Structures are given as structure tokens and as C-alpha cells.
ROSE-64393 format. One record per residue (C-alpha): residue in three letters; x negated, y, z. Coordinates in steps of 0.2 Angstrom, whole numbers, padded with zeros to 4 digits, always signed. Layout:
# ROSE-64393
ALAXYZ...
END
This chain:
# ROSE-64393
MET+0000+0000+0000LEU-0006+0017-0004ARG-0005+0027+0012VAL+0001+0045+0014ILE-0015+0055+0019PRO-0014+0062+0037LEU-0015+0080+0041THR-0033+0079+0046LEU-0046+0073+0034ALA-0064+0068+0036ILE-0072+0080+0023LEU-0088+0072+0017ILE-0100+0087+0016SER-0096+0104+0009ASN-0107+0110-0006ALA-0116+0123+0005ALA-0119+0111+0019ILE-0132+0102+0008ALA-0148+0111+0003ALA-0159+0098-0005ALA-0170+0096-0020GLU-0163+0088-0036PRO-0162+0069-0034GLN-0175+0057-0041ALA-0166+0042-0049GLY-0169+0025-0042ASP-0174+0028-0024ASP-0165+0029-0008LEU-0169+0048-0006ALA-0160+0051-0023THR-0145+0041-0018CYS-0144+0048-0001ARG-0144+0066-0008ASP-0132+0062-0022ARG-0114+0069-0017GLN-0107+0059-0032ALA-0115+0042-0027GLU-0103+0028-0021ALA-0100+0030-0002GLN-0106+0014+0004ALA-0122+0014-0007ARG-0125+0032-0001ALA-0123+0027+0017THR-0134+0012+0015ALA-0148+0023+0007CYS-0147+0036+0020ASP-0148+0022+0034ASN-0163+0014+0026LEU-0172+0031+0026LEU-0167+0034+0044LYS-0172+0017+0050ALA-0189+0019+0041ASP-0191+0036+0049LYS-0196+0044+0032LEU-0186+0060+0034GLY-0188+0077+0042GLY-0179+0093+0042LYS-0164+0096+0031ASP-0166+0079+0022LYS-0165+0070+0039SER-0150+0081+0044LEU-0141+0077+0028ALA-0144+0058+0031LEU-0137+0059+0048VAL-0122+0068+0042VAL-0119+0054+0029ARG-0121+0042+0043GLY-0109+0052+0054ASN-0096+0052+0041ALA-0097+0033+0038LEU-0095+0031+0057ILE-0080+0042+0057ASN-0072+0031+0043LYS-0075+0016+0054ARG-0067+0025+0069ASP-0084+0023+0079TYR-0082+0041+0085ASP-0095+0040+0099ARG-0109+0035+0088ALA-0103+0048+0075ILE-0104+0062+0087GLU-0122+0056+0092ALA-0128+0056+0074LEU-0119+0073+0070SER-0126+0081+0085SER-0144+0076+0080ALA-0140+0083+0062ILE-0135+0100+0070ASP-0151+0100+0081LEU-0161+0098+0065ASP-0151+0111+0055PRO-0140+0122+0066ASP-0132+0130+0051ASN-0125+0114+0043VAL-0107+0118+0045GLY-0102+0101+0037ALA-0110+0092+0051ILE-0101+0104+0064ASN-0084+0101+0056LEU-0086+0083+0056ARG-0092+0082+0074GLY-0076+0092+0078LEU-0066+0079+0068SER-0074+0065+0078HIS-0069+0074+0095GLU-0052+0077+0088ARG-0050+0059+0084LYS-0055+0054+0102GLY-0042+0066+0109GLU-0055+0079+0114ASP-0046+0094+0107ASP-0055+0107+0117LEU-0072+0101+0110ALA-0065+0099+0093MET-0058+0117+0093ALA-0075+0123+0099ASP-0084+0115+0084TYR-0071+0121+0072ASN-0073+0139+0079LEU-0092+0137+0077ALA-0091+0131+0059ILE-0080+0146+0055GLN-0091+0158+0064LYS-0106+0152+0054ARG-0096+0152+0038ALA-0080+0163+0038ASN-0074+0156+0021PHE-0076+0137+0026GLY-0058+0132+0022TYR-0059+0114+0028ALA-0063+0120+0046TYR-0047+0131+0046ASN-0037+0116+0040ASN-0043+0105+0054ARG-0041+0119+0067GLY-0023+0121+0061THR-0019+0103+0064ILE-0024+0105+0083HIS-0013+0121+0084LEU+0001+0111+0076ARG-0001+0097+0088ARG-0001+0109+0102GLY+0015+0117+0096ALA+0007+0134+0091LEU+0016+0135+0075GLN+0011+0153+0070SER-0007+0149+0074ALA-0006+0133+0063LEU+0002+0143+0049ASP-0012+0156+0050ASP-0026+0143+0049PHE-0017+0134+0034ASN-0016+0151+0025LEU-0034+0154+0027SER-0039+0136+0022LEU-0029+0139+0006LYS-0037+0156+0003TYR-0054+0149+0003THR-0051+0132-0004PRO-0036+0134-0016ALA-0040+0117-0025PHE-0038+0108-0008LEU-0022+0097-0011LEU-0020+0092+0008GLY-0021+0111+0012TRP-0005+0114+0002THR+0004+0099+0009ASN-0001+0103+0026ARG+0006+0121+0024ALA+0022+0114+0016ARG+0025+0104+0031MET+0021+0118+0043ARG+0033+0129+0033THR+0046+0116+0034LEU+0045+0116+0053ASN+0047+0135+0053LYS+0062+0133+0041ASP+0054+0142+0027PHE+0060+0130+0015ASP+0057+0140-0001GLY+0039+0143+0004ALA+0037+0124+0007ILE+0044+0119-0010ALA+0033+0132-0018ASP+0018+0124-0009PHE+0023+0106-0014ALA+0024+0113-0032ALA+0006+0120-0031ALA+0000+0103-0024GLU+0008+0094-0039LYS-0002+0105-0051ILE-0018+0097-0042ASP-0012+0079-0042PRO+0007+0076-0047ALA+0005+0058-0042ALA-0001+0061-0024PRO+0011+0051-0013GLN+0011+0063+0001ILE+0020+0076-0010ALA+0036+0066-0012GLY+0035+0058+0005ASN+0035+0075+0014ARG+0046+0085+0002CYS+0059+0072+0006ILE+0060+0079+0024THR+0060+0097+0017TYR+0075+0094+0006GLY+0084+0084+0020MET+0082+0099+0032MET+0089+0110+0018GLY+0104+0099+0016LYS+0099+0094-0002TYR+0101+0076+0001ASP+0102+0070-0017GLN+0085+0078-0020ALA+0078+0072-0003PHE+0083+0054-0008ALA+0077+0056-0025ASP+0059+0059-0018CYS+0059+0046-0005ASP+0068+0033-0016GLY+0056+0036-0030LEU+0041+0034-0019ILE+0048+0018-0010GLN+0052+0011-0027LYS+0034+0012-0032GLN+0027+0007-0015PRO+0041-0004-0007ARG+0030-0007+0009ASN+0026+0012+0012THR+0033+0013+0030PHE+0029+0032+0030ALA+0042+0035+0016ILE+0054+0023+0023ASN+0053+0032+0040ASN+0056+0048+0032ARG+0071+0042+0022ALA+0078+0036+0039GLU+0076+0053+0046VAL+0085+0061+0031ASN+0099+0048+0034VAL+0101+0054+0052MET+0101+0072+0046LYS+0115+0067+0034GLY+0125+0058+0048ASP+0123+0041+0040LEU+0117+0031+0055ASP+0120+0014+0047ALA+0108+0018+0033ALA+0096+0025+0045LEU+0097+0010+0056LYS+0094-0001+0041ASP+0078+0009+0036TYR+0071+0008+0054ASN+0075-0011+0054THR+0065-0012+0038VAL+0050-0003+0045ILE+0050-0014+0060GLN+0051-0030+0050LEU+0036-0024+0040ASN+0027-0017+0055PRO+0034-0021+0072ASN+0021-0010+0080SER+0028+0006+0072VAL+0030+0020+0084ARG+0041+0031+0073ALA+0053+0017+0069HIS+0055+0012+0087SER+0057+0030+0093GLY+0070+0033+0079ARG+0080+0017+0081GLY+0080+0020+0100GLN+0089+0037+0097ILE+0102+0029+0086TYR+0105+0015+0099GLU+0106+0029+0113ARG+0119+0039+0103ARG+0129+0022+0101LYS+0128+0020+0120ASP+0118+0004+0118LEU+0106+0009+0132ALA+0097-0007+0135GLN+0092-0008+0117ALA+0087+0010+0117ARG+0076+0008+0132ALA+0068-0007+0123ASP+0064+0003+0108TYR+0058+0018+0118ARG+0046+0007+0128ALA+0039+0000+0112ALA+0035+0018+0106ALA+0030+0026+0123TYR+0013+0018+0127SER-0003+0022+0120LEU-0021+0016+0124THR-0029+0030+0115ARG-0028+0049+0116PHE-0025+0053+0098ASP-0010+0052+0087GLU-0006+0060+0070PRO+0007+0074+0073ASP+0022+0063+0066VAL+0017+0049+0078ALA+0014+0061+0092ARG+0031+0069+0091ALA+0040+0052+0090ARG+0030+0046+0105ALA+0034+0061+0115ILE+0053+0059+0111ALA+0052+0041+0117GLN+0043+0045+0133GLU+0055+0058+0137ARG+0071+0048+0133LEU+0064+0032+0142ALA+0061+0043+0158ALA+0079+0049+0157LEU+0087+0032+0154THR+0076+0022+0166PRO+0087+0018+0182GLN+0081+0024+0198ALA+0073+0010+0209PRO+0084+0004+0223ALA+0079+0009+0241GLY+0066-0003+0248SER+0056-0016+0238THR+0065-0031+0231GLY+0048-0041+0230ARG+0053-0048+0214ARG+0039-0054+0203VAL+0040-0060+0185ALA+0027-0066+0172LEU+0026-0070+0154VAL+0012-0083+0150ILE+0007-0086+0132GLY-0005-0099+0125ASN-0008-0098+0106GLY-0018-0112+0099ALA-0010-0121+0084TYR-0016-0108+0071LYS-0010-0112+0054ASN-0023-0101+0044VAL-0039-0102+0054HIS-0046-0114+0066ALA-0035-0120+0080LEU-0040-0117+0098PRO-0037-0132+0109ASN-0038-0124+0126PRO-0026-0109+0126PRO-0009-0119+0128ARG-0018-0129+0142ASP-0025-0114+0151ALA-0008-0105+0149LYS+0001-0120+0157MET-0011-0120+0172ILE-0009-0101+0175ALA+0010-0103+0174ASN+0010-0116+0187VAL-0001-0106+0198LEU+0010-0091+0197ARG+0025-0102+0201ASP+0016-0109+0216VAL+0012-0092+0223GLY+0030-0087+0223PHE+0034-0078+0206GLN+0053-0079+0204THR+0053-0080+0185VAL+0039-0087+0174ILE+0042-0088+0156SER+0029-0100+0148VAL+0028-0101+0129SER+0015-0108+0117ASP+0011-0106+0099LEU+0021-0091+0095SER+0024-0085+0077ARG+0024-0066+0074ASP+0043-0064+0076LYS+0044-0076+0091PHE+0030-0066+0099PHE+0039-0050+0098GLU+0055-0058+0104ALA+0047-0065+0119LEU+0040-0048+0123GLN+0057-0040+0122THR+0065-0054+0133PHE+0052-0052+0146ALA+0053-0033+0146THR+0072-0035+0151GLU+0066-0046+0166ALA+0053-0033+0170GLU+0066-0019+0172ASN+0072-0028+0188ALA+0055-0032+0195ASP+0042-0025+0206TRP+0028-0035+0198ALA+0027-0039+0179VAL+0012-0049+0173VAL+0007-0055+0156TYR-0006-0068+0153TYR-0011-0072+0135ALA-0024-0085+0129GLY-0027-0086+0110HIS-0036-0077+0096GLY-0037-0058+0099PHE-0049-0044+0092GLU-0050-0026+0088ILE-0049-0018+0070GLY-0050+0000+0067GLY-0049+0005+0085VAL-0033-0005+0089ASN-0033-0021+0099TYR-0022-0035+0092LEU-0016-0052+0099VAL-0014-0065+0085PRO+0002-0075+0082VAL-0001-0093+0075ASP+0006-0089+0058ALA-0004-0073+0055LYS-0012-0071+0038LEU-0025-0058+0038ALA-0032-0058+0020ALA-0037-0040+0023ASP-0040-0028+0038ARG-0025-0018+0034ASP-0014-0033+0037ALA-0017-0033+0056GLU-0004-0019+0059THR+0010-0030+0051GLN+0004-0048+0055ALA-0002-0046+0073VAL+0004-0039+0089ALA-0004-0022+0095LEU-0009-0023+0113GLU+0002-0007+0116GLN+0017-0018+0113VAL+0011-0030+0128ILE+0009-0015+0139ALA+0026-0009+0134ALA+0033-0026+0140VAL+0027-0024+0158GLY+0030-0005+0158ALA+0047-0006+0166ALA+0041-0014+0182ARG+0042-0003+0198LYS+0025-0007+0205VAL+0012-0019+0197ARG+0010-0019+0178LEU-0003-0031+0174VAL-0010-0039+0158MET-0023-0052+0157LEU-0031-0056+0141ASP-0041-0072+0139ALA-0042-0068+0121CYS-0059-0059+0117ARG-0065-0072+0105ASP-0073-0071+0088ASN-0062-0064+0074PRO-0059-0080+0064PHE-0052-0070+0049ALA-0068-0060+0047PRO-0078-0071+0035ALA-0065-0070+0022MET-0056-0054+0027GLN-0056-0040+0013ARG-0062-0023+0019THR-0049-0011+0012LEU-0048+0003+0025SER-0066+0008+0028LEU-0063+0004+0046LYS-0074-0002+0060LEU-0070-0021+0059VAL-0075-0029+0076ASP-0080-0047+0074LYS-0082-0050+0092GLY-0069-0045+0106PHE-0059-0030+0110SER-0063-0012+0111ASN-0063-0001+0126ILE-0046+0006+0131GLU-0038+0019+0142PRO-0022+0012+0150GLY-0010+0025+0158ALA-0008+0027+0177GLY-0001+0012+0186PHE-0007-0001+0173MET-0020-0014+0175VAL-0028-0023+0160VAL-0040-0037+0162TYR-0051-0044+0148ALA-0059-0061+0150ALA-0074-0053+0142LYS-0080-0035+0142HIS-0076-0024+0127GLY-0086-0029+0112GLU-0090-0046+0119THR-0083-0064+0117ALA-0074-0076+0129LEU-0079-0094+0130ASP-0066-0108+0128GLY-0075-0120+0140ASP-0085-0135+0136GLY-0076-0150+0129GLY-0060-0153+0138ALA-0063-0140+0151ASP-0052-0125+0154SER-0059-0108+0150PRO-0070-0101+0163PHE-0059-0086+0165ALA-0043-0096+0167THR-0052-0108+0179ALA-0058-0094+0190LEU-0041-0085+0189ALA-0031-0100+0194ARG-0043-0103+0209GLU-0043-0086+0216ILE-0025-0081+0214LYS-0021-0094+0227VAL-0033-0087+0240PRO-0023-0078+0254LYS-0025-0059+0258VAL-0036-0054+0243GLU-0030-0038+0236ILE-0028-0038+0217ARG-0042-0026+0213LYS-0054-0036+0224LEU-0047-0052+0216PHE-0053-0047+0199ASP-0070-0042+0205ILE-0072-0060+0212VAL-0065-0067+0196ARG-0078-0057+0186ASP-0092-0063+0197ASP-0086-0081+0196VAL-0086-0081+0177TRP-0102-0072+0176SER-0110-0086+0187ALA-0101-0100+0179THR-0106-0095+0161LYS-0124-0091+0166HIS-0122-0073+0162GLU-0114-0075+0145GLN-0097-0069+0149GLN-0092-0054+0160PRO-0073-0050+0163PHE-0069-0032+0164SER-0054-0022+0171TYR-0047-0006+0165GLY-0035+0005+0175SER-0027+0000+0191PRO-0011-0003+0200PRO-0004+0012+0210GLY-0017+0018+0223ARG-0007+0020+0239GLU-0002+0002+0242ASP-0011-0014+0243PHE-0005-0029+0232TYR-0008-0047+0235PHE-0004-0063+0224VAL-0003-0072+0241ALA-0001-0060+0256GLY-0005-0073+0270LYS+0000-0071+0288
END
């Protein structure tokens, strides 16, 4: 699927940011300097020179900028910032490097640092249109609409051939209800590239807000006809159907998106609003939960708005906890081993059964234990469990099976997943945020345990289509919200062991043993599990915990006397 380009864009390097000699054909230096070279070849050439320590001055700065841009495309923002900062140290006037470092900070959710870099780039070159565009997106995300419009105006003044600048200003004008101006901007964008999908995809919303529904549907329908799996366009058509008052058609569109991508924040948020209007509050809460939680600090503006609505409505619809503690504890235990398209894992179903039995033994009132879940059954199990969690103090999920990170998102893998390409993960696998959502309704302890940090079995044959960081080992670092605790069987970027022969996994073995020990507070318990696994694996595997339960109370699997 050809994607609609987001509001921000990793601008490779502006013309004036490169002050280098004419390239000499056939060597790494020539390729590294060549702005027209294929991106991967250029990145490789620059890396070769940097590793050989053969560069200095502006040439080295240039190579570091190319490296930084490649790292941004892989969503490896920390290393990108490191490379770009070194480039700026070597060439303080390299505004391309400063702009890209700002983009890296923005994608990390560090808007203040990003704004400082965009301001610095503009200070050094007042006509640097790309920095104005990127600064405008931060203003937009913060709700400072006039400041955003001012920056998009300046971006277009200085870079009139920048298609994304035109569509960004058109979207901005749409929010300000300057519809004639928005339509004129889309027309200007069409002169640059009449086939650009973000034109019709976004103009659909503009026409919808104008009440020109025939034209709105002509844009969205035309794009969807060309790209039937374009969830951005289908979500936009759903919004237009809501504007028109056709909730049945909107619901059909949101259902289509969720079938294509069950992790879609916008579709869950939009569908939740329809269910709320229809007084189906349980389903509305379920959809809002699916959209409300994020493990990173950055969303594109459309997603950010949808998530904010979901968070607000979920808070409004969540029943107040009854006075006093009910003590109810519920768990969902999943063991996926019978994979159909990659090698099977013999241990997860057995590990899951062991953990389920232990949780029953220590007094959990409800333990749902399931194995070998397909994608649809996986999401169905999460939704069923989320309903249980609404009436519980503790909600715990344990998952064993394949799991890994692609492009900054952590995924758990259903047994029927077919990941021929990296982009398939969002539609074929289960984002960790959806598991977080399933425990989110519990009143006190919201715990997710992942014995899933294994090698990516799809990696050897997986097509790289998104220019993303593809992690072949383990999960990535996460930032769960307050009151959530997520425990990895192996630290981010590392792999968990399955156990030798018929043995249970080291993590499951230690967990099952330590859960039964009385009067061990939950935070301390996972410290002990970490030490046990570290010792049992001869320092090959180290579990890691992120977040924590609420801080004013101690929690015990077995309270003791």
C-alpha cells in the first residue's frame, strides 16, 4: 500500500547544507557526496568512510548527516541524534543536520528540544523552508493553529515546490475553516504531483467539512479504489460519513479498517464514538481502551487527536470504583507455539499452562488460559479479558510465544501470521499497546509479562519495504503509563531462551517458583526473578521491568500471615 505522507518529513539534506567538492566516480567519497545516489548505497559509502576514519571537516559532517538520516528512517532516534550532534560540532552552520536532529527529537516526543533545533536552523538560515514546516507541525500538535499557519506560510514562501508544504497548509486551513484557501492549496499541490495520494486523501475531509459530500466521496472513493488497503483514506471516508450523519456507513468503514489493521488508533477511537452515541457503552469503552494507550511519546497529529478523544471519553465512561477493595484478581495466559509459517515453539503452551495453574493456586478468581491463537482469536481473547478486568483490582497477562520489535513498535505474533514484509506486522500481529489496553481497566495492578523476546523467525525472508529499523532480536525499550508494569523475559534488544530439551523456559520456571513465596512484594518479586534467570542462564538472559504498580500500596501474589 502506498502510504499518505505524514505531516513531518525527514528532509535528506538541503542544497546549501552540503559544501563539498565535485564527486569522483567509483569511490566511496564520490558516492557519499552524491545527493542523487541511491539512499542505501550512499549510506553504506558514508559508513565505510566513517568506519575507516578517512574523513575530516565538512566531508565528515556530511557523512554523519547521511548516517543520521538513515538512522531516522530506521526510527533509531538516539543514535541519529548522536551522529547529527557530531556533524554539527564539525560544521556548526550545517542547517540540514540541525533540522534533522530536531526531527529526531520530535519523533522521540521531545518537542522542546526539537523546537530549539528548528529555531536554530531558522536563525542560521532565515529562508530554510523545511525547518518552518517542521516547526509548524509542533505548533499544530500543540493546538497553536495561527502559529502553525504562519510557519506553513513561510515554508511555502521559501520552498514553493515543496508538495508536503502545500498539503500541510491545506490541512491547517481546513482546521481553521478556510475552505477556499485549502482547496486552492490542494490545487497547487496537484500541479507538483497530481497523483500524490495525500491530496485526495486529505481533500476528502475538506470537502466533507464544507458539506460537499459528493466531492468528498469522489476523492476518498477514488483513492480507495486504487489502494483498497489504504486505511488512512478509509478512516477519512468514515469521518465524512459521520459528518453526513450516516453512522451505518461510518461503522462499516471503521470495521473495515479494524479488520485490515486491528491496531488502528483512529478506527477504534472513531468506532467508539459511534457506539457511545448508540448507547452501547461497554463496546465504546472497549474501543476507547484500544485507542487510549501508547508506549511511545510521539503520534502523528491525526493519531494524536484520535487518541486524546479516546482517553477523554474512556475517563468519562469508566465507572467509579466501589468503596473498599474487592480483592478480585483476573489473568489471561497465552501460549503460542504451533506456528504455521515459521518454526514451531514447543515450550510456550507448556509454560503457559504452568503459569495458569500457579495463578489459580495463589487465589486468582478468574484465569483464562488459551493456546495457539490466530490473529482474530488473539484480539477476541484480549477483548473478553478486558471486560473481566473492568471488575477487578488486579489484571495480569502472561504471554509466551514469538514476539519482536519492528520500526519502534513491539508485536506479539499469532500462530497464523504471515509476515512476508516488515509492513505486514501492523496488520498480522498484535501491538503490545493492545495488551496494555486489555489490563488497563483494572483498579490497582495492571501487569503484563512477556516471555516472548525471541529471535524474529520471519527476518531471514522478510522483505524490507519501510526503511525501518528491523530488530531481529527481542523487543525495544518502552515507556508504560503510570500504574502499569511490563516485564520482559529478556532486556530490550536481547533474546529469551526456551529452555533445554523438555525443560520449561528459565523465566517461566523462576516466575512459577517465586509467585508462590509468601510476603514478597511484586516489585521485589521481579527483582528476584531477574536474578534467578540471570544465574540459571549463566548470564545469558536478564529479565527487565518497565513501569510499576501504584506507589502508595504494597502488592503481593501471596500475602501470607
